[in-house]
A tleap script that builds the chain and sets N, CA, C and O, in Angstrom:
source leaprc.protein.ff14SB
mol = sequence {
  NMET PRO VAL ILE LEU PHE VAL ASP ASP ASN
  LYS ASN VAL ARG GLU PHE CYS GLN ARG GLU
  LEU GLY ARG GLU GLY TYR ARG VAL VAL PRO
  CYS GLU ASP GLY TYR LYS THR LEU HIE PHE
  LEU ASN GLN GLU THR PRO ASP LEU PRO SER
  TRP THR CYS ILE CYS PRO CALA
}
set mol.1.N position { 191.890 86.055 -50.023 }
set mol.1.CA position { 190.806 85.438 -50.926 }
set mol.1.C position { 191.567 84.799 -52.053 }
set mol.1.O position { 192.363 85.455 -52.726 }
set mol.2.N position { 191.319 83.467 -52.274 }
set mol.2.CA position { 191.963 82.857 -53.414 }
set mol.2.C position { 191.434 83.371 -54.718 }
set mol.2.O position { 190.262 83.732 -54.821 }
set mol.3.N position { 192.258 83.407 -55.683 }
set mol.3.CA position { 191.876 83.897 -57.042 }
set mol.3.C position { 191.853 82.864 -58.093 }
set mol.3.O position { 192.824 82.129 -58.275 }
set mol.4.N position { 190.769 82.787 -58.792 }
set mol.4.CA position { 190.639 81.787 -59.893 }
set mol.4.C position { 190.551 82.558 -61.108 }
set mol.4.O position { 189.724 83.462 -61.230 }
set mol.5.N position { 191.468 82.200 -62.122 }
set mol.5.CA position { 191.469 82.681 -63.369 }
set mol.5.C position { 190.525 81.803 -64.242 }
set mol.5.O position { 190.830 80.628 -64.443 }
set mol.6.N position { 189.348 82.356 -64.786 }
set mol.6.CA position { 188.404 81.491 -65.488 }
set mol.6.C position { 188.387 82.070 -66.894 }
set mol.6.O position { 187.980 83.204 -67.149 }
set mol.7.N position { 188.875 81.181 -67.811 }
set mol.7.CA position { 188.926 81.584 -69.182 }
set mol.7.C position { 187.909 80.777 -69.970 }
set mol.7.O position { 188.004 79.550 -69.944 }
set mol.8.N position { 186.911 81.382 -70.692 }
set mol.8.CA position { 185.847 80.770 -71.502 }
set mol.8.C position { 185.419 81.804 -72.540 }
set mol.8.O position { 185.409 83.011 -72.297 }
set mol.9.N position { 185.073 81.282 -73.679 }
set mol.9.CA position { 184.564 82.241 -74.664 }
set mol.9.C position { 183.044 82.463 -74.617 }
set mol.9.O position { 182.477 83.281 -75.342 }
set mol.10.N position { 182.425 81.691 -73.728 }
set mol.10.CA position { 181.045 81.812 -73.552 }
set mol.10.C position { 180.704 82.797 -72.343 }
set mol.10.O position { 181.047 82.556 -71.186 }
set mol.11.N position { 180.065 83.817 -72.692 }
set mol.11.CA position { 179.797 84.884 -71.570 }
set mol.11.C position { 178.849 84.153 -70.481 }
set mol.11.O position { 179.089 84.326 -69.286 }
set mol.12.N position { 177.902 83.436 -70.844 }
set mol.12.CA position { 177.015 82.888 -69.925 }
set mol.12.C position { 177.738 81.909 -68.962 }
set mol.12.O position { 177.347 81.895 -67.794 }
set mol.13.N position { 178.666 81.158 -69.301 }
set mol.13.CA position { 179.386 80.217 -68.501 }
set mol.13.C position { 180.330 81.169 -67.634 }
set mol.13.O position { 180.401 80.965 -66.422 }
set mol.14.N position { 181.010 82.136 -68.186 }
set mol.14.CA position { 181.829 83.048 -67.325 }
set mol.14.C position { 181.128 83.693 -66.244 }
set mol.14.O position { 181.633 83.763 -65.123 }
set mol.15.N position { 179.845 84.230 -66.550 }
set mol.15.CA position { 179.094 84.856 -65.510 }
set mol.15.C position { 178.571 83.904 -64.462 }
set mol.15.O position { 178.502 84.246 -63.281 }
set mol.16.N position { 178.188 82.662 -64.903 }
set mol.16.CA position { 177.698 81.734 -63.951 }
set mol.16.C position { 178.814 81.317 -62.932 }
set mol.16.O position { 178.646 81.303 -61.713 }
set mol.17.N position { 179.911 80.997 -63.543 }
set mol.17.CA position { 181.075 80.614 -62.666 }
set mol.17.C position { 181.419 81.685 -61.736 }
set mol.17.O position { 181.620 81.412 -60.553 }
set mol.18.N position { 181.505 82.897 -62.175 }
set mol.18.CA position { 181.940 84.008 -61.468 }
set mol.18.C position { 180.931 84.195 -60.184 }
set mol.18.O position { 181.379 84.368 -59.051 }
set mol.19.N position { 179.642 84.147 -60.447 }
set mol.19.CA position { 178.599 84.315 -59.440 }
set mol.19.C position { 178.709 83.121 -58.492 }
set mol.19.O position { 178.827 83.325 -57.284 }
set mol.20.N position { 178.678 81.946 -58.966 }
set mol.20.CA position { 178.632 80.718 -57.925 }
set mol.20.C position { 179.847 80.591 -57.139 }
set mol.20.O position { 179.769 80.329 -55.939 }
set mol.21.N position { 181.119 80.778 -57.801 }
set mol.21.CA position { 182.412 80.629 -57.085 }
set mol.21.C position { 182.622 81.918 -56.189 }
set mol.21.O position { 183.304 81.851 -55.167 }
set mol.22.N position { 182.066 83.001 -56.565 }
set mol.22.CA position { 182.141 84.186 -55.675 }
set mol.22.C position { 181.402 84.088 -54.434 }
set mol.22.O position { 181.769 84.666 -53.411 }
set mol.23.N position { 180.178 83.235 -54.524 }
set mol.23.CA position { 179.439 83.021 -53.314 }
set mol.23.C position { 180.178 82.150 -52.325 }
set mol.23.O position { 179.846 82.154 -51.139 }
set mol.24.N position { 181.176 81.400 -52.779 }
set mol.24.CA position { 181.859 80.438 -52.037 }
set mol.24.C position { 183.174 81.086 -51.400 }
set mol.24.O position { 183.937 80.481 -50.646 }
set mol.25.N position { 183.319 82.391 -51.812 }
set mol.25.CA position { 184.462 83.133 -51.240 }
set mol.25.C position { 185.726 83.228 -52.135 }
set mol.25.O position { 186.823 83.527 -51.663 }
set mol.26.N position { 185.532 82.971 -53.391 }
set mol.26.CA position { 186.651 82.998 -54.343 }
set mol.26.C position { 186.556 84.351 -55.101 }
set mol.26.O position { 185.441 84.805 -55.358 }
set mol.27.N position { 187.577 84.948 -55.432 }
set mol.27.CA position { 187.674 86.061 -56.358 }
set mol.27.C position { 187.903 85.435 -57.862 }
set mol.27.O position { 188.943 84.879 -58.212 }
set mol.28.N position { 186.834 85.612 -58.621 }
set mol.28.CA position { 187.036 84.934 -60.009 }
set mol.28.C position { 187.181 86.004 -61.020 }
set mol.28.O position { 186.345 86.891 -61.187 }
set mol.29.N position { 188.364 85.870 -61.734 }
set mol.29.CA position { 188.755 86.906 -62.852 }
set mol.29.C position { 188.303 86.171 -64.226 }
set mol.29.O position { 188.975 85.262 -64.712 }
set mol.30.N position { 187.098 86.651 -64.808 }
set mol.30.CA position { 186.778 86.041 -66.025 }
set mol.30.C position { 187.454 86.601 -67.254 }
set mol.30.O position { 187.472 87.826 -67.370 }
set mol.31.N position { 187.968 85.909 -68.111 }
set mol.31.CA position { 188.574 86.361 -69.350 }
set mol.31.C position { 187.964 85.576 -70.526 }
set mol.31.O position { 187.710 84.373 -70.469 }
set mol.32.N position { 187.760 86.335 -71.556 }
set mol.32.CA position { 187.066 85.666 -72.742 }
set mol.32.C position { 187.938 85.324 -73.857 }
set mol.32.O position { 187.488 84.692 -74.812 }
set mol.33.N position { 189.343 85.754 -73.795 }
set mol.33.CA position { 190.203 85.350 -74.852 }
set mol.33.C position { 191.622 85.390 -74.363 }
set mol.33.O position { 191.866 85.732 -73.206 }
set mol.34.N position { 192.540 85.059 -75.189 }
set mol.34.CA position { 193.889 84.939 -74.966 }
set mol.34.C position { 194.595 86.307 -74.464 }
set mol.34.O position { 195.418 86.373 -73.551 }
set mol.35.N position { 194.131 87.338 -75.206 }
set mol.35.CA position { 194.741 88.594 -74.959 }
set mol.35.C position { 194.420 89.136 -73.490 }
set mol.35.O position { 195.296 89.615 -72.770 }
set mol.36.N position { 193.172 89.025 -73.141 }
set mol.36.CA position { 192.809 89.423 -71.793 }
set mol.36.C position { 193.480 88.589 -70.771 }
set mol.36.O position { 193.885 89.082 -69.718 }
set mol.37.N position { 193.611 87.260 -71.078 }
set mol.37.CA position { 194.172 86.351 -70.303 }
set mol.37.C position { 195.672 86.680 -70.009 }
set mol.37.O position { 196.101 86.692 -68.856 }
set mol.38.N position { 196.409 86.930 -71.037 }
set mol.38.CA position { 197.871 87.374 -70.908 }
set mol.38.C position { 197.998 88.755 -70.131 }
set mol.38.O position { 198.923 88.941 -69.341 }
set mol.39.N position { 197.096 89.646 -70.371 }
set mol.39.CA position { 197.122 90.888 -69.741 }
set mol.39.C position { 196.966 90.730 -68.223 }
set mol.39.O position { 197.661 91.378 -67.440 }
set mol.40.N position { 195.981 89.801 -67.808 }
set mol.40.CA position { 195.940 89.521 -66.390 }
set mol.40.C position { 197.166 88.821 -65.856 }
set mol.40.O position { 197.621 89.153 -64.762 }
set mol.41.N position { 197.720 87.869 -66.577 }
set mol.41.CA position { 198.844 87.115 -66.135 }
set mol.41.C position { 200.098 87.951 -65.935 }
set mol.41.O position { 200.918 87.672 -65.061 }
set mol.42.N position { 200.231 89.002 -66.777 }
set mol.42.CA position { 201.314 89.940 -66.658 }
set mol.42.C position { 201.272 90.839 -65.287 }
set mol.42.O position { 202.244 91.486 -64.900 }
set mol.43.N position { 200.129 90.795 -64.668 }
set mol.43.CA position { 199.785 91.625 -63.540 }
set mol.43.C position { 199.761 90.823 -62.294 }
set mol.43.O position { 200.208 91.283 -61.244 }
set mol.44.N position { 199.237 89.603 -62.386 }
set mol.44.CA position { 198.910 88.849 -61.195 }
set mol.44.C position { 198.992 87.376 -61.466 }
set mol.44.O position { 198.797 86.963 -62.609 }
set mol.45.N position { 199.266 86.572 -60.486 }
set mol.45.CA position { 199.267 85.084 -60.576 }
set mol.45.C position { 198.177 84.481 -59.885 }
set mol.45.O position { 198.073 84.603 -58.664 }
set mol.46.N position { 197.260 83.764 -60.647 }
set mol.46.CA position { 196.105 83.134 -59.898 }
set mol.46.C position { 196.547 82.004 -59.052 }
set mol.46.O position { 197.614 81.402 -59.176 }
set mol.47.N position { 195.551 81.758 -58.116 }
set mol.47.CA position { 195.782 80.464 -57.308 }
set mol.47.C position { 195.354 79.233 -58.133 }
set mol.47.O position { 195.859 78.124 -57.958 }
set mol.48.N position { 194.503 79.464 -58.938 }
set mol.48.CA position { 193.935 78.367 -59.840 }
set mol.48.C position { 193.507 78.903 -61.281 }
set mol.48.O position { 192.577 79.698 -61.413 }
set mol.49.N position { 194.187 78.452 -62.259 }
set mol.49.CA position { 193.749 78.770 -63.698 }
set mol.49.C position { 192.742 77.734 -64.152 }
set mol.49.O position { 192.917 76.547 -63.875 }
set mol.50.N position { 191.782 78.114 -64.782 }
set mol.50.CA position { 190.678 77.318 -65.425 }
set mol.50.C position { 190.330 77.781 -66.818 }
set mol.50.O position { 190.042 78.963 -67.006 }
set mol.51.N position { 190.344 76.918 -67.788 }
set mol.51.CA position { 189.980 77.272 -69.190 }
set mol.51.C position { 189.266 76.109 -69.927 }
set mol.51.O position { 189.374 74.951 -69.524 }
set mol.52.N position { 188.601 76.414 -70.918 }
set mol.52.CA position { 187.893 75.418 -71.651 }
set mol.52.C position { 188.920 74.718 -72.494 }
set mol.52.O position { 189.901 75.321 -72.930 }
set mol.53.N position { 188.689 73.409 -72.729 }
set mol.53.CA position { 189.705 72.628 -73.518 }
set mol.53.C position { 189.108 72.660 -74.928 }
set mol.53.O position { 189.900 72.435 -75.843 }
set mol.54.N position { 187.933 72.887 -75.216 }
set mol.54.CA position { 187.391 72.920 -76.553 }
set mol.54.C position { 186.950 74.346 -76.922 }
set mol.54.O position { 186.016 74.904 -76.346 }
set mol.55.N position { 187.629 74.879 -77.856 }
set mol.55.CA position { 187.358 76.203 -78.327 }
set mol.55.C position { 187.123 76.171 -79.823 }
set mol.55.O position { 187.707 75.334 -80.512 }
set mol.56.N position { 186.270 77.071 -80.362 }
set mol.56.CA position { 186.133 76.985 -81.725 }
set mol.56.C position { 187.456 77.446 -82.511 }
set mol.56.O position { 188.255 78.254 -82.038 }
set mol.57.N position { 187.581 76.884 -83.669 }
set mol.57.CA position { 188.825 77.153 -84.524 }
set mol.57.C position { 188.632 78.541 -85.180 }
set mol.57.O position { 189.499 78.998 -85.924 }
savepdb mol mol.pdb
quit
């Protein structure tokens, strides 16, 4: 099963993408910040990383 790392600070967006992409057969790993993202990346390499380009300062 392909793994998508999905990084977004908006919980609703993370949950939506996890649900919809999960229905298509992907394992989506939602991360809300850089710390959780780095923790995941230290343990596993995703097939596709995805993150928001605009984050609040």
